[in-house]
N, C-alpha and C positions, 0 to 999 in steps of 0.2 A: 500468583501462577497462575489460576484461572480465566487472569484475563487478556492472559499469556495467549493461553489456550485456547480461550473464541476468537481472540482473535486470528490466532491459524488459522484455524478453522473457516472463517469468512473465507480469509484467503484463498482460501486453496478451491473454498466451495465457486467462488467470485473468479479465480480465474481458469477455474473449467469453462466459467462460459462466456472469457471472453475469446472464444475463434480469432484468429485473421485480424486484417492487414495491420494491426499493430507491431508491429515485428521489430522495426529497428531502433527501440531503444529495448536495455535490459539494466533491471534493474540492481544495480549493486552497492554499498557504500562508497565503493573507490572512485564514484562517475564522479562529475562534474553537480553541483547544489541545483544542476535545475531541474531535479529528479526531485523535487519537492514545490516546481516553478508551479503559479496558480494562473500563469499567466496562460487566457485560451487562444484558440488558432484561431482567424477569422475563413468565414466564407467555407466552414462544413454543414455535408448535410445532418440536421439530427443523430441519424444512424450513428455515423463518428463521431459526434462532436458527445453520445453521449460512449461510444469506445474512449475516446482517447481519453471522457476521464472519471472512466474507470481504472482503466489502462493507468495514469496519473496518482489517482487514489492510489492502489494497489504497490505501485511501484516507489511511493514515495513513503506505505509502509512497511513495504519488504525494505526497503534503504537505511528504515529507525529501523528494525526489526534489527539486524547486520551489527547495524553498529551500539546496540545495547548489549549484543549476544560478544562482543570486540570485547569489552569494557573489561577494564582487573575484578577476576574473581573473586566474590563475598568472599573474605575471612578459609582462603581456600576451599571452601566449600564445593565449591562450580555452577553459582550460584551467583545472579547481577540482580542489584534490586533498583525499580523503576520510582519515581516519584507516583504520587497520584494527578496532578499534570501530564506528565509521560503516554502514563496509561490510558487517561482520559484522551490523550492528540491519537493514541492511536486509535482507539475505537474508533471515531470519528470517523476519521481514515478510511479502516475498514464498510463500516455501514454507511459512510462513502461512498466508494465500490462495489459494497452491494446495492448501493438505491440507481448506482448509473449502470451496472448492469443489470438489472430489470427490467430499461428502458431502455435498452438498444430494440430496436424494429421492432419497439410497437406504435 
């Protein structure tokens, strides 16, 4: 549970750093699977590339958290269970988003 809280905190911080140009893609679990695509666009400036990477990492993280939240509750207690592998993946996305956001406009 601490890992999810930490991931959500990192998402909030990184989202606050992401101002502008990439508004066209929103991250919701019902969106197309390319939300978590790793294919990078070509011909971008470094600043836009880091913004795109941060946006992709955070969009994928949010999508996966929403997917986990929408799972059936564990024993009716309002809790969902994540595997260690899922937590590691969520943390990787959070750290990747944070790293990319820090590199914007360097």
